[in-house]
C-alpha atoms as one frame of an Amber mdcrd trajectory, in Angstrom:
protein
  -5.099  19.369 -14.407  -4.166  19.606 -10.742  -7.840  19.961  -9.803  -8.791
  16.868 -11.820  -5.860  14.944 -10.337  -7.011  15.788  -6.807 -10.596  14.782
  -7.657  -9.689  11.438  -9.209  -6.528   9.980  -7.721  -7.124   9.983  -3.926
 -10.341   7.983  -4.319  -8.762   5.843  -7.009  -5.841   4.992  -4.703  -8.370
   3.847  -2.098 -10.183   1.770  -4.755  -6.896   0.100  -5.704  -6.191  -0.788
  -2.070  -9.711  -2.165  -1.654  -9.327  -4.139  -4.888  -6.087  -5.694  -3.652
  -7.818  -6.555  -0.376 -10.739  -8.188  -2.187  -8.387 -10.192  -4.419  -6.451
 -11.603  -1.467  -9.480 -12.186   0.764 -11.575 -13.879  -1.954  -8.796 -15.719
  -3.758 -10.599 -19.065  -3.734 -13.971 -17.818  -4.973 -14.693 -18.367  -8.641
 -17.445 -15.777  -8.992 -15.116 -12.754  -8.812 -14.876 -10.428 -11.778 -12.211
 -12.004 -14.000 -10.543  -8.619 -14.534  -9.994  -8.244 -10.781  -6.443  -9.575
 -10.811  -3.059  -8.611  -9.406  -0.855  -7.227 -12.209   2.013  -9.534 -13.177
   4.341  -7.043 -14.891   5.692  -3.571 -14.201   3.839  -2.270 -17.271   0.526
  -3.604 -15.938   1.226  -1.975 -12.548   2.017   1.345 -14.289  -1.251   1.143
 -16.236  -3.145   0.560 -12.989  -1.457   3.386 -11.117  -1.517   6.037 -13.856
  -4.876   5.029 -15.416  -3.362   5.173 -18.897  -3.570   2.332 -21.408  -6.247
   0.320 -19.623  -8.519  -0.070 -22.650  -8.313  -3.687 -23.705  -6.357  -4.690
 -20.604  -7.584  -7.870 -18.951  -6.078  -6.970 -15.571  -7.574  -4.359 -13.278
  -7.320  -3.717  -9.573 -10.590  -1.812  -9.885 -12.652  -3.188 -12.814 -14.637
   0.015 -13.582 -11.396   1.950 -14.077 -11.724   1.706 -17.879 -14.057   4.715
 -17.703 -11.420   6.753 -15.866  -8.940   5.745 -18.566 -11.181   7.359 -21.191
 -11.688  10.423 -19.000  -7.938  10.932 -18.488  -7.320  10.694 -22.254 -10.001
  13.286 -22.923  -8.644  15.662 -20.279  -5.226  15.410 -21.908  -6.671  15.884
 -25.399  -8.825  18.821 -24.346  -5.855  20.534 -22.752  -3.641  20.001 -25.775
  -6.208  20.981 -28.399  -8.232  23.762 -26.857  -5.788  25.673 -24.712  -4.594
  27.943 -27.480  -7.748  29.607 -28.784 -11.496  29.845 -28.587 -11.677  28.825
 -32.249  -9.775  25.611 -31.457 -12.295  24.847 -28.736 -15.211  25.140 -31.154
 -13.448  23.033 -33.781 -12.758  20.319 -31.192 -16.403  20.433 -30.097 -17.638
  20.073 -33.679 -15.282  17.180 -34.394 -16.313  15.379 -31.215 -19.983  15.632
 -32.188 -19.498  13.826 -35.515 -19.048  10.281 -34.120 -21.760  10.893 -31.524
 -24.309  11.920 -34.170 -23.300   9.089 -36.512 -23.719   6.588 -33.694 -26.981
   8.122 -32.549 -28.550   7.703 -35.978 -26.967   4.242 -36.320 -24.989   5.218
 -39.389 -21.975   3.517 -37.795 -21.629   1.135 -34.878 -19.987   2.053 -31.591
 -17.597  -0.880 -31.968 -16.399   0.566 -35.287 -15.917   3.993 -33.722 -13.962
   2.439 -30.858 -11.778   0.460 -33.241 -10.914   3.680 -35.081 -10.263   5.663
 -31.909  -7.041   6.185 -29.990  -8.391   3.935 -27.217  -8.156   0.677 -29.138
């Protein structure tokens, strides 16, 4: 976890600072990404800083951060599920392949899978 933190957060902190700079320097332009907005509440700031709970959020200091949100959730889930045994790792792998295969063969839609996931 410490390794992942050091790989993600220093660059992310720089991206947040650049995002704030872009917001203030381009405040009058209408062609900015609509998600590129200064958070209005403490909860929105916490989501931006900790990269947790960004799915569905309309405010982002760095619009592509939604992908980091998913990555952080998976790192947490992997650590909680697979740290105990090799068998648990294989079970988690098999379970994670089910929605991927169903989506690949178009047996379900990705929007349905997302609505059923913990990220919605």
